[in-house]
C-alpha positions as CSV (number, residue, x, y, z in Angstrom):
1,X,69.5,74.4,87.8
2,X,71.0,71.9,90.5
3,X,72.2,73.3,94.0
4,X,76.2,73.2,94.1
5,X,77.0,71.7,97.3
6,X,79.2,73.8,99.7
7,X,80.9,72.4,102.7
8,X,81.4,74.9,105.7
9,X,84.2,73.5,107.8
10,X,84.9,74.6,111.7
11,X,86.4,72.6,114.5
12,X,83.2,72.3,116.6
13,X,80.0,73.6,117.4
14,X,80.8,74.8,120.9
15,X,82.0,78.1,120.1
16,X,79.2,80.8,120.8
17,X,81.2,83.4,118.2
18,X,82.1,81.4,115.3
19,X,79.6,78.5,114.7
20,X,76.7,81.1,115.3
21,X,77.9,83.6,112.7
22,X,78.3,80.2,110.5
23,X,74.8,79.2,111.2
24,X,73.5,82.4,110.6
25,X,74.6,82.5,107.4
26,X,73.7,79.2,106.6
27,X,70.4,79.9,107.7
28,X,70.0,82.4,104.8
29,X,71.3,81.2,101.6
30,X,69.4,80.3,98.5
31,X,68.9,76.5,98.9
32,X,68.1,76.8,95.2
33,X,71.4,77.6,94.3
34,X,73.5,76.0,97.2
35,X,73.6,72.9,99.4
36,X,75.0,73.4,102.7
37,X,76.8,70.4,104.5
38,X,78.9,71.2,107.9
39,X,81.8,69.4,108.7
40,X,83.3,69.3,112.4
41,X,86.3,67.5,113.5
42,X,84.7,67.0,117.1
43,X,80.9,66.0,117.3
44,X,78.3,67.6,120.3
45,X,77.9,71.6,120.9
46,X,75.0,73.5,121.8
47,X,74.3,74.3,117.8
48,X,74.0,70.9,116.8
49,X,70.2,71.2,117.0
50,X,70.2,74.1,115.1
51,X,71.9,72.3,112.4
52,X,69.0,69.8,112.4
53,X,66.3,72.3,112.3
54,X,68.1,73.9,109.4
55,X,68.3,70.5,107.4
56,X,71.7,70.7,106.7
57,X,73.7,67.6,106.7
58,X,76.3,67.1,109.3
59,X,79.7,65.2,108.9
60,X,82.2,64.3,111.4
61,X,85.6,64.2,110.1
62,X,89.1,65.8,110.3
63,X,89.9,68.4,107.7
64,X,93.3,69.3,109.7
65,X,96.7,67.3,109.8
66,X,99.8,67.6,111.2
67,X,101.9,69.6,108.9
68,X,104.9,67.7,110.1
69,X,107.1,66.0,109.2
70,X,106.9,67.1,105.3
71,X,107.7,63.8,104.5
72,X,104.3,62.3,105.5
73,X,102.2,65.4,104.9
74,X,101.0,64.3,101.4
75,X,100.1,61.0,103.3
76,X,98.3,62.1,105.6
77,X,96.6,64.8,103.3
78,X,95.5,62.1,100.9
79,X,94.1,59.6,104.2
80,X,92.0,62.9,105.5
81,X,90.8,63.7,101.7
82,X,89.7,60.2,101.3
83,X,86.5,60.3,102.7
84,X,85.3,64.0,101.8
85,X,86.4,63.3,97.8
86,X,83.2,64.3,95.8
87,X,81.5,65.7,98.8
88,X,81.4,69.0,97.9
89,X,82.5,71.1,95.0
90,X,83.7,74.3,97.2
91,X,84.5,74.1,101.0
92,X,84.7,77.2,103.1
93,X,86.7,77.1,106.1
94,X,85.8,79.1,109.7
95,X,88.7,77.5,111.1
96,X,90.4,80.9,112.7
97,X,93.9,80.0,112.8
98,X,96.7,79.7,110.4
99,X,96.4,76.2,109.3
100,X,97.1,75.7,106.1
101,X,96.7,71.9,105.9
102,X,93.1,72.0,105.3
103,X,93.3,73.8,101.8
104,X,95.8,71.0,101.0
105,X,93.0,68.0,102.0
106,X,90.3,70.0,100.4
107,X,92.1,70.3,97.2
108,X,92.9,66.5,97.1
109,X,89.0,66.0,97.9
110,X,88.5,67.8,94.5
111,X,87.2,70.5,96.0
112,X,88.2,74.6,95.9
113,X,88.9,75.8,99.1
114,X,88.2,79.7,100.8
115,X,88.5,80.9,104.1
116,X,87.1,83.9,106.6
117,X,89.9,85.8,107.6
118,X,88.7,87.2,110.8
119,X,91.9,89.0,112.9
120,X,94.5,91.2,111.8
121,X,97.2,89.0,112.2
122,X,99.6,88.3,109.5
123,X,103.3,87.7,111.2
124,X,103.5,84.2,110.4
125,X,104.7,82.0,107.1
126,X,101.9,79.9,107.7
127,X,99.7,82.9,107.0
128,X,101.1,83.7,103.6
129,X,100.9,79.7,102.8
130,X,97.2,79.6,104.0
131,X,96.2,82.7,101.8
132,X,98.3,81.2,98.5
133,X,96.4,78.0,98.6
134,X,93.1,79.7,99.1
135,X,91.0,80.3,95.8
136,X,89.0,83.0,98.0
137,X,89.4,84.8,101.0
138,X,86.9,86.3,103.1
139,X,88.4,89.4,104.6
140,X,85.8,91.2,107.5
141,X,87.4,95.1,106.9
142,X,88.9,97.0,104.6
143,X,92.1,97.3,106.5
144,X,92.7,93.4,106.0
145,X,92.1,93.9,102.5
146,X,94.7,96.8,102.0
147,X,97.0,94.0,104.1
148,X,96.2,91.4,101.9
149,X,96.8,93.6,98.8
150,X,100.6,94.1,99.4
151,X,101.3,90.1,99.0
152,X,101.2,89.1,95.1
153,X,99.2,87.3,93.6
154,X,96.0,87.6,96.4
155,X,94.3,90.6,95.2
156,X,91.7,88.7,92.9
157,X,90.7,85.9,95.6
158,X,90.1,88.8,98.2
159,X,86.1,90.1,99.2
160,X,84.9,92.3,101.4
161,X,82.1,90.1,103.7
162,X,81.4,91.9,107.1
163,X,79.6,90.5,109.6
164,X,76.0,90.5,109.9
165,X,73.6,90.2,112.9
166,X,69.9,89.8,113.5
167,X,68.1,93.2,113.1
168,X,65.3,93.8,115.4
169,X,62.3,95.2,114.0
170,X,61.8,97.7,116.1
171,X,63.9,100.3,118.2
172,X,65.4,99.5,121.3
173,X,62.3,98.4,123.9
174,X,62.4,100.1,127.2
175,X,63.0,96.9,129.6
176,X,60.4,97.0,132.2
177,X,61.8,98.3,135.9
178,X,60.9,94.6,137.2
179,X,62.2,92.9,134.5
180,X,65.6,95.4,134.6
181,X,65.9,94.1,138.2
182,X,65.5,90.5,137.4
183,X,68.1,90.4,134.9
184,X,70.3,92.3,137.6
185,X,69.9,89.8,140.0
186,X,70.3,87.1,138.2
187,X,73.6,88.4,136.7
188,X,74.7,89.9,140.2
189,X,74.9,93.4,138.9
190,X,75.0,95.4,142.1
191,X,73.0,98.4,142.9
192,X,70.6,100.3,140.4
193,X,73.0,103.0,138.7
194,X,73.8,102.8,135.2
195,X,75.8,99.9,133.5
196,X,78.1,99.9,131.0
197,X,78.8,96.4,129.2
198,X,81.7,95.1,127.3
199,X,81.2,91.8,126.0
200,X,84.9,90.2,124.7
201,X,87.1,87.1,125.6
202,X,89.6,88.6,128.2
203,X,92.6,88.8,126.1
204,X,95.5,91.2,125.9
205,X,94.5,92.9,122.4
206,X,90.7,93.9,124.2
207,X,92.4,96.2,126.8
208,X,89.7,95.6,129.4
209,X,92.0,97.4,131.7
210,X,91.5,100.8,130.1
211,X,87.8,100.4,130.4
212,X,88.5,99.7,134.0
213,X,90.2,102.8,134.2
214,X,87.7,105.1,132.1
215,X,84.8,104.1,134.5
216,X,87.2,104.7,137.6
217,X,87.6,108.3,136.4
218,X,83.8,108.8,135.1
219,X,82.8,107.6,138.7
220,X,85.2,109.9,140.2
221,X,84.1,112.9,137.7
222,X,80.5,112.1,139.0
223,X,81.6,112.1,142.4
224,X,82.9,115.4,142.1
225,X,79.9,116.8,140.4
226,X,77.8,115.5,143.2
227,X,76.1,112.8,141.1
228,X,75.2,109.9,143.9
229,X,74.7,107.1,141.3
230,X,77.7,104.8,140.7
231,X,78.4,103.4,137.1
232,X,79.0,99.5,137.4
233,X,81.2,97.8,134.6
234,X,80.2,94.7,133.5
235,X,82.7,92.4,131.9
236,X,81.3,89.2,130.2
237,X,83.7,87.0,128.0
238,X,85.6,83.9,128.8
239,X,89.0,83.6,130.7
240,X,91.0,82.9,128.0
241,X,94.8,84.4,128.6
242,X,95.4,83.9,132.6
243,X,97.8,86.9,132.1
244,X,95.5,89.4,131.0
245,X,92.8,88.2,133.3
246,X,95.3,88.3,136.4
247,X,96.4,92.2,135.4
248,X,92.5,92.4,134.7
249,X,91.9,91.6,138.5
250,X,94.9,93.4,140.0
251,X,93.7,96.7,137.9
252,X,90.4,96.5,139.8
253,X,91.9,95.7,143.1
254,X,94.5,98.3,143.1
255,X,91.7,100.7,142.1
256,X,89.4,99.9,144.7
257,X,87.1,99.0,142.4
258,X,85.6,95.8,143.2
259,X,81.9,97.0,144.0
260,X,82.2,98.8,140.4
261,X,83.5,95.9,138.0
262,X,81.6,92.8,137.8
263,X,83.7,89.8,135.7
264,X,80.8,87.6,134.4
265,X,82.3,85.3,132.4
266,X,81.1,83.8,129.4
267,X,77.5,84.0,128.9
268,X,74.9,82.6,126.5
269,X,72.2,85.2,126.3
270,X,74.0,88.3,125.7
271,X,70.6,89.9,124.3
272,X,69.5,90.1,128.2
273,X,72.9,91.6,129.2
274,X,72.4,94.1,126.4
275,X,68.9,95.3,127.0
276,X,69.6,96.4,130.6
277,X,72.8,97.6,129.6
278,X,72.5,101.7,129.5
279,X,75.9,101.7,127.2
280,X,78.4,99.1,125.6
281,X,82.2,99.9,124.9
282,X,84.9,98.0,123.2
283,X,88.3,99.6,124.2
284,X,90.1,97.1,121.5
285,X,94.1,98.0,121.4
286,X,96.3,98.5,118.1
287,X,95.8,94.8,117.0
288,X,92.0,95.8,115.9
289,X,88.9,93.8,115.1
290,X,88.2,91.3,112.4
291,X,84.4,92.7,112.1
292,X,83.4,93.1,116.0
293,X,80.2,90.9,116.5
294,X,79.3,92.1,119.9
295,X,79.4,96.0,119.0
296,X,77.2,95.1,116.2
297,X,74.6,93.6,118.8
298,X,74.8,96.6,120.7
299,X,74.1,98.9,118.0
300,X,71.4,96.4,117.0
301,X,69.4,96.9,120.0
302,X,69.9,100.7,120.2
303,X,72.7,100.9,122.9
304,X,74.8,103.8,122.9
305,X,78.2,102.5,122.1
306,X,81.4,103.4,122.4
307,X,84.5,102.4,120.7
308,X,88.4,102.9,119.4
309,X,89.8,104.1,116.4
310,X,91.2,100.6,115.3
311,X,90.7,98.1,112.3
312,X,86.9,96.8,112.2
313,X,85.5,99.2,114.6
314,X,86.2,102.0,112.7
315,X,83.8,100.8,110.0
316,X,81.2,99.9,112.1
317,X,80.7,103.0,114.2
318,X,80.9,106.5,113.0
319,X,79.9,110.2,114.7
320,X,76.0,109.5,113.9
321,X,76.0,106.1,115.4
322,X,78.0,106.1,118.3
323,X,81.4,107.5,119.7
324,X,85.0,106.9,118.4
325,X,88.2,107.5,120.6
326,X,91.7,106.7,120.4
327,X,92.8,103.5,121.4
328,X,94.7,103.1,125.3
329,X,93.1,106.3,126.1
330,X,91.1,105.8,129.3
331,X,90.4,109.9,129.7
332,X,88.7,109.3,126.2
333,X,86.7,106.7,127.0
334,X,85.5,108.1,129.8
335,X,84.4,111.3,128.4
336,X,82.7,109.4,125.5
337,X,81.0,107.2,128.1
338,X,79.6,110.4,130.3
339,X,78.3,111.3,126.9
340,X,76.7,108.0,126.1
341,X,75.3,107.9,129.2
342,X,74.0,111.4,128.8
343,X,70.6,112.6,127.3
344,X,72.2,112.4,123.7
345,X,72.8,109.0,124.2
346,X,69.2,107.6,122.4
347,X,69.7,109.3,119.7
348,X,73.2,108.5,118.4
349,X,71.7,104.5,119.9
350,X,69.1,105.2,117.2
351,X,71.8,106.3,115.1
352,X,73.7,103.0,115.5
353,X,70.6,100.7,115.2
354,X,69.9,102.9,111.6
355,X,73.5,101.8,110.5
356,X,73.4,98.5,111.5
357,X,70.2,97.9,109.5
358,X,71.4,99.3,106.4
359,X,75.2,97.9,106.3
360,X,75.1,94.8,108.3
361,X,72.5,92.5,108.4
362,X,72.7,88.9,108.1
363,X,71.0,88.8,104.9
364,X,73.6,91.0,103.3
365,X,76.4,88.8,104.5
366,X,74.8,85.7,102.8
367,X,74.7,87.5,99.6
368,X,78.2,88.7,99.9
369,X,79.1,84.9,100.5
370,X,76.9,83.7,97.6
371,X,79.0,86.2,95.8
372,X,82.2,84.9,96.3
373,X,81.5,81.2,95.8
374,X,79.9,81.8,92.6
375,X,82.5,83.8,91.6
376,X,85.1,81.0,92.7
377,X,83.5,78.4,91.2
378,X,83.2,80.2,87.9
379,X,87.3,81.1,88.2
380,X,89.3,79.5,85.1
381,X,91.7,77.1,86.2
382,X,95.5,77.7,86.0
383,X,95.7,76.4,82.3
384,X,93.3,78.8,81.3
385,X,94.9,81.4,83.3
386,X,98.1,81.2,81.8
387,X,96.8,81.3,78.5
388,X,94.9,84.7,79.8
389,X,98.3,86.4,81.0
390,X,99.9,85.1,77.7
391,X,97.4,87.0,75.2
392,X,97.9,90.2,77.4
393,X,101.6,89.6,76.6
394,X,101.1,89.7,73.2
395,X,99.0,92.7,73.6
396,X,101.3,94.7,74.9
397,X,104.1,93.6,72.6
398,X,101.8,94.7,69.9
399,X,100.9,97.8,71.2
400,X,104.5,98.6,71.5
401,X,105.4,97.5,68.1
402,X,102.6,99.5,66.2
403,X,102.9,102.5,68.1
404,X,103.7,105.4,65.6
405,X,106.8,106.7,67.2
406,X,108.0,102.7,67.2
407,X,106.5,101.0,64.5
408,X,110.0,102.3,62.1
409,X,112.4,100.5,65.2
410,X,110.4,97.1,66.8
411,X,113.3,95.7,67.7
412,X,114.3,98.5,70.1
413,X,111.3,99.0,71.5
414,X,110.7,95.6,72.4
415,X,114.3,95.5,73.7
416,X,113.0,98.3,76.1
417,X,109.7,96.5,76.9
418,X,111.4,93.2,77.8
419,X,114.6,94.9,79.6
420,X,112.7,96.7,81.7
421,X,110.1,93.9,82.9
422,X,113.1,91.7,83.5
423,X,114.8,94.0,85.8
424,X,111.5,94.9,87.8
425,X,111.2,91.0,88.4
426,X,114.9,90.4,89.5
427,X,114.7,93.7,91.7
428,X,111.4,95.8,91.6
429,X,113.0,99.2,91.9
430,X,111.6,102.7,90.7
431,X,113.5,104.0,87.8
432,X,114.0,107.3,86.0
433,X,113.6,108.0,82.4
434,X,113.7,111.0,80.2
435,X,110.3,112.2,79.3
436,X,109.5,115.5,77.1
437,X,110.9,118.9,77.2
438,X,113.9,117.8,79.5
439,X,111.7,116.3,82.5
440,X,111.8,113.0,83.8
441,X,109.2,110.6,85.2
442,X,109.4,107.9,87.7
443,X,108.0,104.3,86.5
444,X,108.1,100.9,88.1
445,X,106.4,97.7,87.2
446,X,102.3,97.6,87.2
447,X,102.4,101.9,87.0
448,X,100.7,101.8,83.8
449,X,100.1,105.5,83.7
450,X,104.1,105.8,83.0
451,X,105.6,103.2,82.2
452,X,104.7,103.1,78.6
453,X,106.6,106.2,78.1
454,X,109.7,104.2,78.3
455,X,108.7,101.8,75.5
456,X,107.5,104.6,72.9
457,X,108.9,107.6,73.9
458,X,105.3,109.2,74.0
459,X,102.2,106.7,75.6
460,X,99.3,108.6,73.4
461,X,101.0,110.2,70.8
462,X,98.2,112.2,69.1
463,X,96.3,113.6,72.3
464,X,99.8,114.6,74.1
465,X,101.6,116.5,71.2
466,X,98.1,118.0,70.3
467,X,97.9,119.5,74.1
468,X,101.4,120.5,73.7
469,X,100.9,122.4,70.7
470,X,97.5,124.1,72.1
471,X,98.5,125.0,75.7
472,X,101.2,128.1,76.0
473,X,102.2,129.9,79.0
474,X,99.3,131.8,80.8
475,X,97.0,129.0,79.6
476,X,95.2,126.7,82.0
477,X,94.8,122.8,81.7
478,X,92.9,120.8,84.3
479,X,94.0,117.2,84.4
480,X,91.0,115.5,85.7
481,X,92.2,111.8,87.1
482,X,95.8,112.9,86.8
483,X,97.0,109.7,88.4
484,X,101.0,110.1,88.7
485,X,101.2,113.2,86.4
486,X,102.6,112.6,83.0
487,X,100.0,114.6,81.3
488,X,100.4,117.2,83.9
489,X,104.1,117.3,83.7
490,X,103.6,117.5,79.6
491,X,101.2,120.5,80.2
492,X,103.3,122.5,82.4
493,X,106.5,121.8,80.5
494,X,104.9,123.6,77.6
495,X,104.4,126.4,80.1
496,X,100.9,126.0,81.1
497,X,99.3,126.5,84.4
498,X,97.9,123.1,85.8
499,X,94.7,122.2,87.8
500,X,95.8,118.3,88.4
501,X,92.6,116.6,90.5
502,X,94.0,113.1,91.6
503,X,92.0,111.7,94.9
504,X,94.4,108.5,94.8
505,X,96.9,108.9,97.9
506,X,99.4,106.4,96.5
507,X,99.5,108.1,92.7
508,X,99.1,111.6,94.2
509,X,102.4,110.9,96.2
510,X,104.4,110.1,92.7
511,X,102.6,112.7,91.5
512,X,103.9,115.2,93.6
513,X,107.4,113.9,93.2
514,X,107.0,114.5,89.5
515,X,106.1,117.9,89.7
516,X,108.7,118.6,92.4
517,X,111.7,116.7,90.8
518,X,111.3,118.8,87.4
519,X,110.6,122.2,89.0
520,X,107.2,123.0,87.8
521,X,105.8,123.6,91.8
522,X,105.1,126.8,90.7
523,X,102.7,126.0,87.7
524,X,100.8,123.2,88.9
525,X,98.0,123.0,91.7
526,X,97.4,119.5,93.2
527,X,94.0,118.6,94.3
528,X,92.7,115.9,96.1
529,X,89.2,115.7,95.8
530,X,87.2,113.3,93.1
531,X,85.7,115.5,90.5
532,X,81.9,114.8,90.0
533,X,78.4,116.0,89.4
534,X,78.2,117.9,93.1
535,X,79.8,118.4,96.1
536,X,79.8,115.1,99.0
537,X,81.6,112.5,99.8
538,X,82.1,109.1,98.0
539,X,84.5,106.1,98.3
540,X,87.4,105.9,96.1
541,X,89.0,102.4,95.7
542,X,92.6,101.9,96.4
543,X,95.8,99.5,95.1
544,X,94.2,99.7,91.5
545,X,96.8,102.1,90.1
546,X,95.5,103.6,87.2
547,X,92.0,101.6,87.5
548,X,91.0,103.0,90.7
549,X,87.5,104.7,90.6
550,X,84.8,105.8,92.7
551,X,83.4,102.7,94.6
552,X,80.1,101.2,94.1
553,X,78.0,99.0,95.5
554,X,79.8,95.9,93.2
555,X,83.2,97.0,94.6
556,X,82.4,94.4,97.8
557,X,86.1,92.8,97.0
558,X,88.4,96.2,96.7
559,X,89.7,98.3,99.5
560,X,88.0,101.8,99.2
561,X,88.3,104.9,101.2
562,X,86.4,107.8,101.9
563,X,87.4,110.7,100.2
564,X,85.9,114.7,99.1
565,X,84.3,115.1,95.9
566,X,83.7,118.9,94.2
567,X,82.9,120.2,91.0
568,X,84.8,121.2,88.4
569,X,82.6,124.6,88.2
570,X,83.2,125.0,91.8
571,X,86.8,124.0,92.1
572,X,88.2,125.9,89.2
573,X,86.6,129.7,88.2
574,X,89.3,130.7,86.0
575,X,89.2,130.3,82.2
576,X,90.3,126.4,80.9
577,X,92.4,126.2,77.7
578,X,92.1,122.4,77.5
579,X,91.1,119.8,80.0
580,X,92.1,115.8,80.2
581,X,89.3,113.8,81.9
582,X,90.5,109.9,82.3
583,X,88.3,108.7,85.8
584,X,87.2,105.3,85.2
585,X,83.5,105.6,83.8
586,X,82.9,108.7,85.6
587,X,83.2,110.5,83.3
588,X,79.5,111.6,82.5
589,X,79.7,112.4,86.0
590,X,82.7,115.2,86.0
591,X,80.9,116.9,82.8
592,X,77.5,117.4,84.6
593,X,79.6,119.5,86.9
594,X,81.5,121.2,84.6
595,X,78.6,123.1,82.6
596,X,79.9,126.9,82.9
597,X,83.6,125.3,81.8
598,X,82.0,123.3,78.5
599,X,80.1,126.8,77.6
600,X,83.0,128.7,78.1
601,X,84.5,129.9,74.6
602,X,88.0,129.8,76.1
603,X,87.8,125.9,76.0
604,X,89.7,124.5,72.9
605,X,90.0,121.1,73.4
606,X,88.9,118.0,75.5
607,X,90.7,114.8,75.7
608,X,88.3,112.3,77.4
609,X,88.4,108.6,77.7
610,X,85.5,106.3,76.3
611,X,86.0,102.3,77.2
612,X,82.4,101.5,78.4
613,X,83.7,101.4,82.1
614,X,80.5,104.2,82.7
615,X,78.6,101.1,82.8
616,X,79.4,100.6,86.2
617,X,77.3,104.1,87.2
618,X,74.2,103.3,84.3
619,X,76.3,105.3,81.9
620,X,77.2,104.3,78.6
621,X,79.8,106.0,76.0
622,X,77.0,107.0,73.9
623,X,75.5,109.4,76.3
624,X,78.6,110.9,77.3
625,X,79.1,111.8,73.0
626,X,75.7,113.3,73.5
627,X,76.7,115.3,76.2
628,X,79.4,116.7,74.7
629,X,77.9,117.0,71.4
630,X,74.8,119.2,73.1
631,X,77.6,121.5,74.1
632,X,78.7,121.9,70.5
633,X,81.8,120.0,70.6
634,X,82.9,117.5,67.9
635,X,85.1,114.1,67.6
636,X,88.1,114.9,65.8
637,X,91.5,113.1,64.9
638,X,94.9,114.9,65.3
639,X,98.2,114.0,63.1
640,X,100.8,115.0,65.6
641,X,103.5,114.7,62.7
642,X,101.6,117.0,59.9
643,X,99.7,119.2,62.6
644,X,96.4,118.3,61.1
645,X,93.1,118.0,62.5
646,X,90.7,115.5,60.7
647,X,87.9,113.1,61.1
648,X,88.3,110.8,63.7
649,X,89.1,107.0,62.7
650,X,89.8,103.8,63.8
651,X,91.7,104.2,67.3
652,X,94.8,102.1,67.8
653,X,95.1,98.7,69.2
654,X,94.4,99.4,73.2
655,X,93.5,103.3,72.8
656,X,90.3,104.8,74.3
657,X,91.0,108.1,74.1
658,X,88.8,110.5,72.2
659,X,89.5,114.2,71.2
660,X,86.9,117.1,71.0
661,X,86.7,120.6,69.8
662,X,84.6,123.0,68.9
663,X,85.9,124.0,66.2
664,X,88.5,122.5,64.2
665,X,89.7,124.7,61.7
666,X,90.4,127.0,64.8
667,X,92.1,124.3,66.4
668,X,94.1,123.5,63.3
669,X,95.2,127.2,63.1
670,X,96.3,127.4,66.8
671,X,98.4,124.2,66.5
672,X,100.5,125.9,63.7
673,X,102.7,128.0,65.5
674,X,103.3,126.1,68.5
675,X,107.1,125.1,69.2
676,X,108.0,121.6,69.0
677,X,107.6,118.7,71.5
678,X,111.1,116.8,72.3
679,X,110.4,113.3,73.0
680,X,112.9,110.7,72.6
681,X,114.4,111.4,69.5
682,X,111.3,113.0,68.0
683,X,110.7,116.4,67.7
684,X,106.8,116.9,67.2
């Protein structure tokens, strides 16, 4: 296989941050798959020699043009693209500003275009244009992904790619006293007391003034306790914003800390500074970070580290690997630094080193880039995507017209489908619809868990009607993966008590609204945990509506959040009459944690979705079926019109629910005496 040429674009090779990060990635990529090229707008820089050592071609050419005047934009884009046409199949931009013309130049040169989103800013129209023109976006933290997921059309282009740093083979070495003295002398660090370091450019969002105040408070506390050593603060970084730099100097002067704070400026050998530091602190304000490399480098060396709880930083550090405090709180910083400089500092420093080794290596960053590039290169072009959307539209129309409750009135059903989608396209506001037995549901476009009830009166007529015919007042129904609560509302409307498990916060909010609006809160208990095979903590994807699932290592492009996990046996100790399990492939885990309920004779029926999504957890549908059969359950079908239980037949188009019971004859007897289920014009 011929390696694919990939061109990395960057303004210059002077910048220690972006240039170093880019070269670290290029040093680790698989040359059998990709041939890297680097294109800069300005030659020279300290990393040019390393590029030569890596045998990577360097091109000097402009890749951005002036966006104004618009009348000349097409010409200038074409002129810039000409010399670069055909050089690479994909460009990846390390330009961190909001320019969008490079995407145009790349497309004109016949290449697909990706970029790395370094910061959290998204307040200019140019960022929207830049992102919309990209084929792939490397987001450095999940807050960025959640932000970008709000922009229509971007979700499929996002991939979570945190920064990586070199990982020392051993723990933090003890710096010999003589070496420590030499480094302190070279860097003009006064005294022999503890050193707290912050490596960050002097810009307002880094809020170095909070760290100055914190060190001042720490030294005052130490003096009051009779501790003679003075803590010295080192601020290393370029003076980028003159106003902020002036404020930092005023802060130092007003607090009379000239002998306690050293403004070191930009340094090349950060490792030496970190090796002689006793603690590291990054006091970033609410604007947050992308993925803070300096914090990662300190942790990789085992330096006890403190950071603020802001985007980017909060994904790097946790309670076992450092200290996290609220932003803009010097008092909390002072307390955390006191602990970091104390006897527990070494243990958390080692915890930080292990965390970086496990999650933030350069090799992992390079693999994530390769995966994104492969996905972008394999993605079909516009015509293919249009055809795919058309096929989905046809499948939706077929579902609506072939549904058992609408097949006799397909025109009316299609009218509801078309009318709703048209209304949502013009004004995407939630709507309330009539559901079953006098209840109502809130629907909006993209909320698949409830919208189909508008088109068809009852989305899953066989399963929903069976549960309505089985459940009575006093029975308990477990809705595992309740989503927005259509099944929960249906069961409670029949008088049953419901334990609804929905870990997704957005869906759970709608579920709660459905329960409260329909006056069912006295019957429904809502749980926020994931249900699985054991108790613990897992990550759950967000922003995917009814397709949210327990995240795996393959879910790098999806935002996710930590949630608690419980077993059904531990969470629910009362007898359960019926349960529905729809957890996007996690069904086997749910069953493994519900052995007591599966063995209970009170359990009459299980509705469980089997759509081959268990493969993401290494489980296929046959294994789930085997688990149920081992517990004495058999798969059946249900006719809601005649209320008869039979052998399973072919599934309707697009349907993946299966029905299981221990005793089909008993189940058929049980449903005969149930009151009718009212759904639209139907009385089932």
